[in-house]
N, C-alpha and C positions, 0 to 999 in steps of 0.2 A: 489542517486538508483529512485529519486519518478522526481524531476524534469521534466526529459527528457518524462512525462508520465502526467504534468499537465494539459497540453491545449488539450489533447484526450478527456478529459469533456467541454470542450469547444465549442468542433465540433461536427456537422450534420455527416460531414464526414468518412465512416468508408465503407471498403472496408471487400469481401467475402470471404472468400479460402472455394474451395470444401472441404472436409474432408473426405480423405483416407479411413478412415474405411468403410466409403458406396461403394465403390468402390465395381465392380466387381470383385465374386476373380480372373474372366479368366483374364482379367487387372492385375492383383499383379503375374499372372504365367506365361504371355507370354514370347516366347522363338523367336519366327519371325514374324518379322517385313516390309510387301512388301506393295508396290503402286501398287496401277491393275486401267485399266482407260481404258473405252475404248467408242466408235461411239454411242451409241444407247444415247438419252438423260435420261434415269436415271442413267449413268456415265457417265455427261458431266462433272465430279469435281473429283480428285484422290479417290479412296476413301483404307482407310489405314485396312488391314485385318491381322488377327493374328491367330496362330496356333502352338496349347496347344501341349504337348508330352503327354497328359493323353486321349486328343483327337483321336490324330491318331488312337487309337490299337481298334478303332469300327471304323474309317472313313477312307477313304483311301485315300492313300497319295496326292492322286490331289486337293481333299478337302478341302476346307479354310473358315476359320467363318468370317465373316461379323460382326462388328460393328459397327450401328448406332448414331454418335455423336452429331443429329441435335436439340436433346433434354438434351443434356447438357449444363451445366451450364456455363459463359462464362464470368469471372470475368471485367469488362470495366473498360480502362485505365487509367492510373491513372493522374486527370487532375488537373491541377495549380491554374484552376479559382475560381474566390470567390464561396462558398457556404452559403444557406442559415445559415443565424443568428440563432441562441442555442437560448432555453430560458436563460441556462447562462449565454450566452455573452451580450444578454437584460440587465440582470440585473443583471451584473457588471459595463453597457455601463448608469443602471439606475442610479447607485449605484455612478457613476461619475458626470454624469447628476447634482442630485442632494443636492452632495458637492458641488457644483459648481468649480470644481478644481479636480485633480489625488489625487490616492491614492498610500499609499504603493506596495511596492510585495510583504511585508511581508501579506495585506488583502487582495490581488489578488490571494499569493497560499491559505488562510482559506479559503477562497468560493469557490477556485475551488477544494479541497481536501475535506472539510466537512460541506457546505452549504446544509442546511436541508435539501433538495426537488433537489440539480440539486447537489452534492459534488463527488468528486468519489470514498469514501471510502461508502458514504452513503447506496445505495442502491443496492450492486452489489457487489460480492464475487471478489477479484481484485487480488486475493494470488490462485498458482500451476498451473502448466501446462497448464490451460485452461483461466487461469487471466494471468496479465500484469507483474509477476515477481516470483518466486518462493526464499521464507526464508529457514534458514538455519534447521527449526525444521519438516520440505516439506523434504528433503531428509533425513531425517535418524532418527529412532526415536530414537537414540543412543540421540544426542542432548541433549532433553526433559527430558530424564533420566539421563544423568552427573549431567545437572541444578537443579533435584531434591535432586544429591547425594552431592551436593554444599548446597544447603536448609536447609541438614539434619545433614549436619556438624555443620554448624551456629545453627542451631535448640540444637544439643549437648550442643555446647559452649555455649549458653547463660542458660543451665542446664536445660534442657528438660523442658518448663513451660507449664503448663497445655492447657493453648490458646495461641494461636498466629498468627494475621493477615499474611496470604501467599497473596501477595499481585501482580497483573502481566499488565503493562500498555500499552495499545493495542496488549492484545493477540490477533487478523489476526481468525484464523479458532480456533482457540482454541486449537490448532495441540500440543506446546511446553505443557500446563498446563495436557493435557490429558497424554499424556507422561512421565509428573513427575509423576502425581500421578495412573498413573496403575505401573511403575515401584519401587515406594514406597509404594504399595496396600499391603504390606508381614511385612511391619512394623507401625504395629495398633497406636502402642503409639502416633507416631510424626503424620500418619495420621488422629489420632484420636483427637489430639491437632488442624487442622486447620481450619481457618474461611476464605473460597479462595473468593478474590477481585478482579474482572477483569472492570478493564477499560478502557470501551469503548462507545463510543456517536455512532455506525452506527445501527441500530436496526437490520437491516441485519445479519450485523456480529454476531449480541447477541446473536440471531434465528441460527446459526451456532452454536458456544460455547456450544450452553444448548443442543443441537442435541449431538458434536463428548465428551460433558465430561459428555454423557449419563443421560441429569442431569433430577430426576423426583419432580415435581412439591405436595407437600401438599396439601389437598382437604379443599378447606378452610370450616372452621364450624360453618364462623360467628359470633367467640366472639371478632371479631377485631383483636387480634393479626396479625400483619402481616405474609403473606404464606411464610415459607418455600420452597428454592428449594435446595435439593442432588444428589451430582453426585456420582452415585454409581460404578464408577472408585475405588471407595475409602469410599466411606459413609460419603464427607469430604460437612458441607454446603457452596454453592454457593452462592455469592450475584452481578452485575453488576452498574457500577456506570459512570459518563460523566467526572467527576474530579477526581482526587487523592483527593482532601479535602476533596470528598465525604465519602468517608472509613471510617469508627470510627474507633478514636484516643483511646489510654489507654492500647492499648495492646502490646508488643512486635510484630513489621512486620521484617516481610521478603519481598522487595519488587526485582521485577526482571522485567528488560524495554530493550529488545532486539527488535532491529532498527526500536524504539520510539522517535528518537532525531531525527535521520535523518528523517524523517517525520513531523516535526516544522514548520511550516514558518519563514524565515529568512529574516532582512532588509539587502537591500543593500547601501554601500557608495563610493559615486566615488571622487578623489582629483580636484577638482577644483580649479582655479585662485586664485579664494573668500577663498577658504578650502576644509574641505570635508561636500558634498552634496548627500543627500541621494536623489537616485534612486526614481522615485515613477512611475506609469503608467497611463497615459489619453488618450485620445480617439483625433484622429487627423484628421484636414477636411474632411478627404476620409474616414472617419467612422473607422479606423482603429490603433487597441491600439497599444503603442508606447512609451518609455524611455524620461523623465523630469529628471532637478534633481530640489529641493526644491533650493527656491529661498530664504527662511530661517531655523535656526535650527529646527528641528524635536524632539520630543519628543525622538524618540531611538537613540537620540547625545552623549545622558547620556547611554546610553550602549552600543555604541560606545566608549566613553571614556573610560567607565569601562574596555572593551578589550585591548582596546591599552594597559591599563599600567599592566596588563598581558605579553607584550611582549617585547622584547629587541626597543627601541628602530632606531636601524640600521633595522631592519627587517621591518619595519612600516615605515621607508623612501623610501626603495624599493620598493612597493606595492605602486600601480594607484586605486585599489578596493580592499575594506572592506566588508565583510558581517560579521550577526551576529546577533543572533538568540537571542535575553530575554528571548521568556518563556521557551527557553533549560534553559539560567540563571534563573529564576526563580523557573523553578521544581527543581534545584537542593535543589536550598533553601529549600525548601520545607521536599522533601527529607531527608536532612540534621539535618532540625529542629525535623522533625517528631523523626528520628530515636533517636534526641539527647534525646528527650523528654522519650518515649518508650521503648526504645533497639529495637535493630536487626539488617538487614543490607542487602545493595542493592547490587545489579548484574546488570550491565550497561553495554550492548553490542552494539557497530554499529562498524560504517564505517569512515574515514575521514583521515585528514589531521592531519599530529603531527606537526600545526604550522596554522595563519593568516589562514585561509581560505579567500579569495579573491574576486569568481568570481566563483560557482559552476553551476550556472545557466548559463553562457557562451554558452552551445550549444543551447540555446534555445530563438526560435523568437518569443518576443508579441505579436502574432498576430492570430486573431478571428478563422484561419484557420489553418487548419492539411497542411503542406509545404509538 
């Protein structure tokens, strides 16, 4: 889902759409369209006229209303000519130049998505109808409520512990967690046990989550005790972390990851005459990004070997490309270790192929300009 958005952040080429909500009501209810012209200087070009059914009750039938479109914004034609480089493109080229060679597809993705200054997720809200994509919690509150039912059932199975960490990885706007807490708010014994931990690296999204969870920050009394944040939806403590490793251990954990794994950077490998070679991102002589193959094995090759062990040999033989996600493998191990030590469970919801992923970026060109 995300790969088609990766290069939007690496380009300054944007299109502006006329918002229909700001259009004149007359335009939305027009019933008759006609063109008229005359020889007068004011009418050298055809003028579009509109007749409204409500207007004809007040004016003679021969009267028409002219709309002056001269000041309306007309978006420019799409151009395939190169545009000026964005700061992110300059940053990426600087990394490649500093390294003295290409970078992995995974590092390219990570910079585009989560760079502290230019990252796709960092400085804006990318979810919902006004953003780049819509996730299940944004469609219906029932999604978050059903996840809450699952979490409460797991809590019951664990013997109703007095305290439990409820962890969400990549909570987006916080919509899922808000619906979960709102739906569970009547079950006081459950909500009073929760310590909500949101793993989010974007300051912009953290603020949005704070707002949507209707959080209140306790006043700092100057006694050196860390200030607490409470969601008024269910009276639960809420805290934010950049990584799962920063979430305190020692309590049973209920971990939720909805469309989080598909946002993690991937390494790509291509079969060549000398074996599997990692695809890298380099800068060509004409200053364009391009794919190249690594001349030697890379550290990610270890993850490729591990991934190949999980598939049948005949399945691997048919492929010319393979994708691996080391961060997903390491994260899964970290979740399993935490649950093994502290107890709890994890619910991971995502989308993908039931098999080896060959090339999920095949529809994307590694260029710094939107095509």
